[in-house]
N, C-alpha and C positions, 0 to 999 in steps of 0.2 A: 458460555456461558451458565443455559437453563438443564442441563442438563445435570452437571456440577451438587447445580443447589437443591435440587429434586436428590441427590441423594446424598449429599449432607443433610435435607431435613429428615429423607426421611429414614438417614442410618446412624443417627449422630444427636439433630435435634428434642425429634420426638422420644427415642429413653431414654438421654437424662434430665429431658423435664418428665419423663413416667417419676423417673428413680430421685431428682429432687424434690418431686411435692410428697411423694412415699418417706420421705429420708426428713421432711419439712413435719406433716403431719407429725410421725414419731419420738424426734426433736421436741414438741411444741407442747407434745402434749406431758411427754417423763422430765424431761430441762428446763420448760415456756423459751424458747432461743426457736428467734429469724432468720436463722444462717443459713439456713438452706434457699430459703428464695428469696433472697438479696443476693443472692449465687447465678436460683433462676432466670431473676432480671438483669445481673449481668451478661448471663448469658443471653441469655437471646435480645439486649443492646447489644453487644457485639454481631451479633450475627447480624442484622438489619438493619444497625453502619455498613456493612461491609458487603451486601448490597446492593443497600444507598450509594458506596462508595464503586462498586463494583458498574455499575449501571450509568452512573453520571462519565465513569471514564471511557469503557465499550466507545462509543463514535471515534472516539480517537489513534484508535489503532484496528480501528476495520480504513480498508485498504480504497483509498480516492475513490471513492466515482466521479470520471473526467464526461466530459462535454463535449462539443466538438474545438470550443472556441478555449477551452484548454491545452487544447494540442496543436495552435495554431504556437506558430516563436520558433526562435532558435533553437539549437539543440547542440553541442563539444560531443566529444567523447569524456567519460564517465570513467575519470586517473582511480577514482578510487574505488572501482570494482577488484583491477589485479595492478595495479601501483607498479612503476617499474620503466627504465628505458622505453620499451614498446605502446606504455599508453603512454605515454610522454609526449613521442613523435610523434602516436596518430592522433594524439590531442588536437598540436602545432599544424597539424597539415590536412583533418579533414574536420569539415564542420557540417547545415546543413540547415532551412530555412524552411517552414512550411508556410504555406502564407490561403488566406480567405478564397482564396477561387483552386484551391484543391491544385495547389502547383507543391511539390517538394524542389526544393531549388538547392540542389549536392555542389559542395566543396571541396575540392583539394586542391591540395598547394602541387606545384612542376616544381619552380625556384620561388626563391625568396620571398619577392611581394608579389608572385605571380600568377594566379588564379586563375585554373581550368571550372566553369560553369557546369553541371548537367543539369538538365532540366529537367522530369520526369511526373505526369496530371495522377494523382491519386484517389483512390476511394475511401471510400468508409463504409465499413462495416455495420446493419445495421442496430446491431447490441439492442437497446430494452428499451421500452420507454418508457419515464422518473412520471409517476403525475403528478409528485410533491415539484419536481423545476420542470416539471413542459416541457419535456427534450429524449432526446436523444441521448442515451448515457455504452458508456466507454462501449467507445467503436471502436476495434482497431480500423487498422489503418491498413490499404491494399497499393503497394506501390503496381501501375502498369508500366515497363522498363521491360525497356527488348537489352537483347543482349553484346548491340555499344554502349549501353552505356555503363557508370562504373564500377568492379564486383559488389565493391560491397552495399547497392544499391537494389540489386538489381533483383532478392524475392524480399519476398511481404518479411516484415519484422514484428518482433512476438514484444509483444505489453507486459511489462509488470509493475501491475499497481502497487504499491505500498505506503502504509497508513502517516501517516502528517499530508499529510496532499503532495507525497510527490510520489516520480514513474519511472523510469526509462523504458526504451525499447532496446534492444537487443538485433543486430542485421544478422550472416551466414554470409560471414565469406570464404569466400574459396584462400584464398592466399593468408585468412587472419585467424581464419575460426571465425568464435563471435564477438561483435565487433559492440561495443555498449555508450547509448548513446542518454547523456538526460536536458532536460531544455536547461537551459545557461546561456545567459550572455554569455559570445568565447573574449578572452581578453589577451591582448601581448605577451 
């Protein structure tokens, strides 16, 4: 946002201000009119109003800052990424929970109401220390699993942060490709 405002200021606002001031001086001397100065005030008012709107709206469009408390919870397949029968089937058959004691409990449906659970240990990357929040933020999830674990949770997921408090994990599966999980309560 900052560079765009500086460019608009130097390339549009300053030259237009100079032209309107000179025009105002000429029209005031010749016709005794103040129209160019009113246009100048309106232009500057619009510029300042636009900067104010951008300044207030900017935090809402930045990716969210994740803490460890945000990561803990239940995750289900995100059927909005690639909707269809495959996503619906994955939603019905896979889910996981991240617990406070650094465990990932992955559940896969065997048939009807019978679920198989794989529990693996996780850790978090360092991320960065936020002085305002007084804790580490945007920590990536590290899954410590072996080859006997389910194929979806064998590799570390990639975290994607979005604006408006949303984020999701993408696991790389050798059978399904990318599998998208979003923090949400699973519904039957």
